[in-house]
N, C-alpha and C positions, 0 to 999 in steps of 0.2 A: 469360421468359414466365411468367405466373401459372399456378399449378397449376389444372387443371380443377376447377370447383366450389368453388374457394377464395374466401372473402369475408373481407376485412379487418374486424376488429371492434375496438371500443374497450375498453380496460381501463386501470385506474389502478394505480400503484405509487409508492413513494417511492424516491429514488435519490441517489447521489453522482455528480457530474459528474467523470469522470476526464480527459477529453481532448476538444478540439474541433478540427475540421478545416474549412477552407474548401471549399465546393462551389459551383461556378458563381460568379455575380456577387453573390448576396445570401443564399445558403443556407449551412448548416453541417451537418456530420455530427457528432453528439454521441455519445461513448462513455460509457455509463452503467453503474454497478454498482448494481443494484436490490435491494431487500430480498427480494422473492419470486421473481424470475425470473432472477437471476444477471446476467451481463454482457450488455448489449444495445448495438446501434448504432441510432441514429435520425436521420432527417433533420428539421431544423428549418427550415422555409421562411421566407425573408424576414428572418431575425433579424439580418442585417448591415445592414439598412436603418435609418436614424435614426428612422423611424416605427414600428419594431417594438415591439409591446406587451410582449414578454417576452425580448428579446435579452439583457438584463443578468442575467436569472435563469439563463441557461444558460452561465455562465462556469465554468471549472475550479474544483474544490474546494467547490462549493456543494451543500447538501442541499436537494433539491426534491421536491415532490409533483407528479406529472404524469400526464396522460392520453395514452396512446399508441394509435395505430392500427396493427394488425398482428396477428400470431399468436404468442402466447407459447409455443405448442407447436412452433414451427419450421416451420409449413406456409407455403409460398410464399416471398416475398422475405425475406432476412435483415435487410433494413433496415426499421425501423419509421418511423412519422411522428409527430412531436410535435404534438398538437392543443391542449393546455392545459398551463400550467406555473404553479405557485404556489411561492414561495420559503418554505422552512422556516427555513433559516439559511445565509446566503451567507458562509461562513467565509473565502473568499479575500480579501474586501475588508478583513479585519482584519490581513492581513500582506503585501499586495501590495507595500508599500514596505519590507519587511523581508527583505533578500536571504537571510539564513540560514534563516528560517522558510519563505520561498517555495521555496527549492531543496529543503528537506526535504519539503515538500508535493508537489513535483513527483516526487521519488523514491518517495514513498508511492503516488501515483496510478499511476506506471508499474509498481510492484511489484504493485499490486492487479490491474492488467490482465494482467500476466504470470502471476499465480497463478490466473487464470480463463481457461485456454486454450480452453475449450469454451463457446460462447455459449449462453445460456438454461439454464445449469446452476446452480440455486440454491446459494448459499453464505452462509447467514445469519451464521455466525460471522465470515467475512471482511468482510461488509458492516458489521457492528457494529464490528469492529476498525478498519476504515478510517474510519468515521464518528467514532469516538472519538479517533483520532489527529489528524484534521483539527480537531476541536473543541479538543483540547489545544493544538495550534499556535495556534489563534485566541485562546485565553485567555492564552497566553504565560507560563504558570506554570513551565514547565520549558524548558531549552535545546532548541532545535529538533533538534540532533543526538541528544540523548537520546530524544526522542519518536520520531524516525526509527528508531533502533536497537531500541527497545522494540517498535515496529511490525514490523520485519523479523524479530526473534526470534519474536514471537507469530504472525506470518504463516507462518513456516516450520513452526511447530507445527501450524497448521491444515492445511498441505500435507503433513504427515508427515515433515518434514525437520529437526525441532528438534535442535540440537546437544546432545550430552551435556555437562552442566556439573558436576553434583554426583555423578557416578559415571563409571566408565570406559566409554567408548563401545564397547569391544571385549568386556571380560569382565564389566562391570557392577559392579565393586568400588566401593563407596560411598566418598565422600571428595572433597576438593578436590585434584585432581591437578595436578602442576606442568607437564605438557606438553599441547599442543593440536594435533591433527592433523585438518585438514579432510577429507582422503580417508577417514580412519578414522571420522569422525563426531563429533568433538568432543574433550573432555578424555580423556586416556589415562594409565593408571597406568604405573609404570616397567617392568613386565613386558611390557606391550603396546605401548609407545611405538615407532612406526616411525621409520626414518631420516628426517631432515628435519623432524621435528615442531617446532613453535614452542614457546617457553618463556615465556609471558606472565607478568606479575607476578601474585601472588595477588590484588591489588586489582582487576586486570582481570577475572579469573574471577569475583570477587565482584560486580563491576558487571554482568557479563552475567547473573548469577543474579538480581540486584536488578531489572534491567529486565524479565526474564522473569516474575517474580512480582509486579511492581508495587510494589516497595519504593522509593518516591521519596525517602525520607529519605536512604537510602544513595546512591542515584543522583545526587541533587542535590549531595551533599557530595563527589562524586568530583572528582579533579584532572584538568586538561587532558591530560597525557600518558597517563593511564589511559583517558580517553575516546577518545583517538585510537587507542590499541592495541586497545581493545574494538571500535571501529568497523571497523578493518581486519580483525579476525577474523570479525565478523558479515558484512561484505561478501564476504569470501572464501568463507565457508560458503554464503551465498545463491547466489552466482554459480557455484559448483561444481555445485550441484544444478540450477540453471537451465540450465547448459551454455552460457551466453552472458552477456555483460556488460550491466548496466543503463546506458543512455545517460545518464541524469540523475545517477547516483551520483557520478561524478567532479566534478560541478559543485556538490555540496553544500558550503556554507560552514560549517565546523565551528569557526570562531574564537570564537564567542560563549560566554561562560561566566558566566551570571547568578549 
């Protein structure tokens, strides 16, 4: 039931399309990460019809400018309505036929949704990070797995979960330590190392640091075993803090090595 005295009004924002779901015979529910209003869900009427004017603009991974009907303040229904859509950059079309990049994009979109548990809570840093990661996948200059792991590391930093890499997670002693413990919060020195800590190669810790700070020269030169070990640590750290697994992460194809 609408709130008494509530009137839906129109407002504009730009957004990344994270997910689409079928609704009825011709509609879709679109999950959006917007620049100014955080994560929103909106109904797009008739977009599954072949005569739809903007159905193709509302596919996952696209950057769009749109007009919404609803309340950005959260009054009334949580579902907005899409009334206008303009494409800014439809990144998905650049890698729909590339399974490694497509699966990496799917994991990025799911992570963005999980990192915004409260609707209409602005997160400009996460919006810019998500947009940049999808743009990087579309350009294809780096392996999709590297782009994904860089996104996950930086997304955890936005959420306050960044793993310690160049200092001990427990005592703060600076240096590249030989052990890594997810429950402890990242790299740990010999004095703080808990039982069961992993012992990744120094190159793996170096790759994690390179992805965090954006050193793509080091990241692109990394070898496949180092990338796999890095991905395992990043995924374990992320899912420890989320307290649940990402559905799309096991599907990511990490075999490419440009």
